[in-house]
N, C-alpha and C positions, 0 to 999 in steps of 0.2 A: 505493500501499500503506499501511495507519495502522501507525504505530507507536503500541504500549502505551504509555502515561502513567500515573499514580497524581494521584485524586482529591486538590486541596489540603485539601477539606475531610475525606471517612470514609477516606482510601488505596485506594479500592477502584482497580482495574484499568479506565481510560478509554482508549479513541480517539478523535481529533477528526475529523469528516468536514464538509468541509467545504458549507456552503447554497449553492444557487443566487445569493446577496446577497452570497458572499464571505467569511459568516463561519464562524469553526471551531463547529461542533457537537459539546460533549462529549456522548460515547454511552458506554453498558456494552460491556466490549470486545470479548463472544461475540455472534454474528450469531447471528439466530434467521429462521428460515422464515415467513412470514405468508400469510394469505389476507387481501381486502378484506372489511371489513365499518364500516359507516358507523358505528355504536358501539363500533366497537373502538378500545385503546387508538392512542396515537401512534408510530407506527417514521418512525425516517430510512432512506431509501435510499441504495442506496451514492452516489448522484450529489447527495446533497443534500432531497433532495424528501422533505418529510412527508406521509405518506399514516396514513389509520384502516386497525387489521387489528387480527388478532389471531393470537398466535403458534397453530405448527401444527407436527407433526413432519415432519421432512428428509423430502422422497419424499411427500408427502401428497398425493391427487389433489386439483385443483383449489386447489395452493397458487399465489395469484400474485408473490411473488418471496423476496428476503433481503433482511435490512437491521440497523438496531440500534437497541434501547429508547435513549431519550434518556435520560441520568444523571439529571437531575434529575428523572427519575419513580421514583428507586430510590434515592438516595442521602439518607443521612438528617441529611445538611446544608446539604443543596439552598437553604433559605431564607437563609442565609449569602451567595450569589451572586446573587441577584435583585436588581435594580436598586429603590428606592424610586422608588413615583409623587411627583414633589412638585408644589409650585402649586397651582391651585383647581381640580385633578380629586381632593385628598384629598376634597375638602369631596363630592363624586358617587358615587349609589351605581353599584353597577355597570351596570346599567340605564340610568343616564344617561349613562354611561360608554361604551355600545356606540351608543347613539344620537348623541351626538357624534363619533366614530369615522366613522360612514356620513353625515354630512354634506359 
């Protein structure tokens, strides 16, 4: 069971979901029902997996499951908590950075 907390930035109610990598992902505290959609928003499942989906009403036929919206997607102060990229990557374009990660 996730215990609701308050975001240090905006004060909204959040819960932390443990990811498969063991990190705690801050999420909006209201769970949502979703249907998988490749171009949908990121939704964090109760076991911490990230999936793409669209929110649907509970009980909707074809719903895939339920999860949480990552709080960074709705927090007006999210930029305060992002880690800065330092070093040579600062001069790289996003395309160059993506190619470097693939190597």
